[in-house]
C-alpha positions in Angstrom: -21.0 16.7 6.1 -22.3 15.1 9.3 -23.7 16.4 12.7 -22.6 15.9 15.8 -23.9 17.0 19.2 -21.3 20.1 19.1 -22.3 21.2 15.2 -21.8 19.7 12.0 -18.9 17.9 10.8 -17.6 18.9 7.6 -15.4 16.6 4.9 -12.8 18.0 3.1 -9.4 17.3 1.2 -6.3 18.1 3.2 -4.3 21.0 2.7 -0.4 21.1 3.8 -1.2 23.3 6.6 -3.3 20.0 7.9 -0.6 18.0 8.1 0.9 19.0 11.4 -2.5 18.7 13.0 -2.7 15.1 11.5 0.7 14.8 13.2 -0.8 15.7 16.5 -4.3 13.9 16.2 -2.1 10.4 15.4 0.3 11.5 18.4 -2.4 11.7 20.7 -4.3 8.7 19.4 -2.7 5.5 20.8 -2.3 2.7 19.4 -1.7 4.4 16.2 2.0 4.2 14.6 2.9 7.9 14.6 4.8 8.7 11.4 7.1 11.9 11.1 5.1 15.1 10.2 6.8 15.1 7.1 5.1 12.0 6.2 1.5 13.4 7.1 2.7 16.4 4.9 3.4 14.3 1.7 0.3 12.6 2.5 -1.4 16.0 2.0 1.0 17.2 -0.9 0.8 13.8 -2.9 -2.8 12.0 -2.3 -5.0 14.8 -1.2 -7.9 13.2 -3.5 -7.8 9.9 -1.2 -7.3 11.2 2.3 -10.1 13.0 4.1 -10.2 15.5 6.9 -13.3 16.0 9.2 -13.8 19.9 10.9 -15.7 21.0 13.0 -15.6 24.9 12.8 -11.9 25.4 12.3 -10.7 22.5 13.9 -9.6 19.1 12.9 -11.6 16.1 14.5 -10.7 13.2 12.2 -8.9 12.3 8.9 -7.9 9.6 7.0 -5.1 8.6 4.9 -5.5 6.3 1.9 -4.4 5.9 -1.3 -4.6 3.5 -4.7 -1.6 0.9 -5.0 -0.2 1.2 -8.5 -0.4 -2.9 -8.1 -4.1 -3.3 -7.3 -6.1 -0.4 -9.2 -9.1 -1.8 -8.1 -8.5 -1.2 -4.5 -7.9 1.9 -1.9 -5.6 1.0 0.7 -6.6 2.9 4.1 -3.2 3.9 5.8 -4.5 5.4 9.0 -7.9 6.8 10.4 -7.9 9.0 13.1 -10.6 10.8 15.3 -10.1 12.9 18.4 -11.2 11.0 21.7 -14.3 13.4 22.1 -15.7 12.5 19.1 -15.1 8.9 19.2 -18.2 6.3 19.0 -20.2 8.5 16.9 -20.0 7.0 13.3 -17.1 9.1 12.3 -14.7 7.1 10.8 -17.4 5.2 9.1 -18.8 8.4 7.7 -15.2 9.6 6.7 -14.7 6.2 5.1 -17.5 6.5 2.5 -17.0 9.9 1.9 -13.5 8.7 0.6 -15.3 6.1 -1.5 -17.7 8.7 -2.9 -15.0 10.5 -4.2 -14.0 10.8 -8.0 -10.6 9.0 -7.2 -12.4 6.0 -6.0 -14.0 5.3 -9.2 -13.3 1.9 -10.2 -12.6 0.0 -6.3 -14.1 -2.2 -5.4 -12.1 -3.2 -2.4 -11.1 -1.5 0.7 -7.7 -2.7 2.2 -5.9 -1.8 5.7 -3.7 -3.2 8.0 -4.6 -3.5 11.6 -2.7 -5.1 14.8 -4.1 -7.2 16.6 -4.3 -5.2 19.6 -6.2 -2.5 18.0 -10.0 -3.3 18.7 -11.4 0.2 17.4 -9.9 -0.2 14.1 -10.9 -4.3 14.1 -14.9 -3.3 14.8 -14.5 -0.3 12.2 -13.2 -2.1 9.3 -15.8 -5.3 10.1 -18.6 -2.1 10.4 -17.7 -0.5 7.0 -18.0 -4.3 5.2 -21.6 -4.6 6.7 -22.6 -1.2 5.7 -21.0 -2.2 2.0 -22.6 -5.4 2.0 -19.0 -7.0 1.2 -16.8 -9.8 2.4 -14.3 -9.0 5.0 -11.4 -11.4 4.2 -8.4 -11.2 6.9 -4.4 -12.7 6.5 -1.1 -12.2 8.2 0.1 -9.5 6.0 3.8 -8.5 8.6 4.8 -11.0 10.8 6.2 -9.3 14.1 9.6 -10.6 12.9 9.5 -8.1 9.8 9.5 -5.3 11.7 13.4 -5.9 13.0 14.1 -4.6 16.5 11.2 -2.2 16.5 9.4 -4.4 18.5 6.0 -3.4 16.9 3.5 -6.1 16.9 2.2 -8.4 13.4 -0.3 -6.5 10.8 -3.3 -8.4 9.4 -4.2 -7.5 6.1 -8.0 -6.8 6.0 -9.7 -7.0 2.4 -12.7 -5.6 2.4 -15.0 -6.4 -1.2 -15.9 -6.5 -3.7 -18.7 -3.6 -3.0 -20.9 -2.8 -5.8 -20.9 1.5 -5.9 -24.2 1.8 -5.2 -23.0 0.6 -1.3 -22.2 4.6 -1.1 -24.4 6.3 -2.5 -25.4 9.2 -1.2 -28.8 7.2 -0.1 -27.1 4.3 0.5 
């Protein structure tokens, strides 16, 4: 749990009922890619142990969606991080990521991975801050060039790989 001026924010695993709210949050969070509501329902259903919902009262104010890639069991791949506009700039995104890394589902994780488009300055700043918080390197390389997205007109996606980090970096007092 973390505190804001408006009261405490609690972290929890998502429930199926959160899928539509996660979709609405991303829809309001440019420049994040909006997936179908079905995709967010699947995240809640298939990956609740590696997703985090931030809730203030009964209101979802942020979430992290992530999963452990089968070919890289030492990593957690962060698919999306979304925070309501009025809650941004308070460290909520970093707190949700640390909450995720403390979970049993992340035991053995030594790397955080995510892809970020060049124009998403907030996510670039978030993952650099996370690397500093974890005392780890942050390596970047082009993963998906613009041309891979076909006619969609999507920006390239850069892979961030943060780590390795020691489990003590996410300890409750760390």
